[in-house]
Structures are given as structure tokens and as C-alpha cells.
C-alpha positions in Angstrom: 243.7 56.5 87.9 244.6 55.6 91.5 243.8 58.0 94.3 247.2 59.4 94.2 250.7 58.9 92.8 253.5 58.8 95.3 256.6 60.6 94.3 259.2 60.4 97.1 257.6 62.0 100.1 254.8 63.7 98.1 251.5 62.5 96.6 250.1 63.9 93.5 246.3 63.6 92.9 244.9 64.3 89.4 241.5 63.9 87.8 242.9 64.0 84.2 246.2 63.9 82.4 247.4 67.4 81.8 250.3 68.5 79.6 252.3 69.3 82.7 251.8 65.7 84.1 252.6 64.2 80.7 255.9 66.2 80.5 256.8 65.3 84.1 256.3 61.6 83.8 256.4 60.4 80.2 259.7 60.2 78.3 258.2 59.2 75.0 255.2 57.5 73.3 256.0 55.0 70.6 253.2 54.4 68.2 253.2 50.9 66.6 251.2 49.3 63.8 247.9 47.8 64.6 246.7 50.5 67.0 249.3 49.8 69.6 251.4 52.2 71.6 254.2 51.9 74.1 254.8 54.5 76.8 258.4 55.0 78.1 258.3 56.5 81.6 260.9 58.9 83.0 261.1 56.7 86.1 261.4 53.0 87.0 259.4 51.0 89.5 
């Protein structure tokens, strides 16, 4: 994970993915055949 994640004028630093971070940033996870997964984020780059 990078040193911090910029969100507007704030920077969030985390050592691990918590449920709160998951709920804040991930819209959904799509599990596909062949041990593949797609993450749909709640934001765009």
C-alpha cells in the first residue's frame, strides 16, 4: 500500500485493509471463474 491515499484535501494512511476502509472505497467485488476477481471502486481516477 502506498504511504497514504489522498482524498480531496485529506490523506489516509493505513497498515491494513479494515472493514471501514472497504466500505468507504469499494462498491463491489465480482468473483470470476479461474481465481480472478474484479474490484469496482466507489470513485474514479
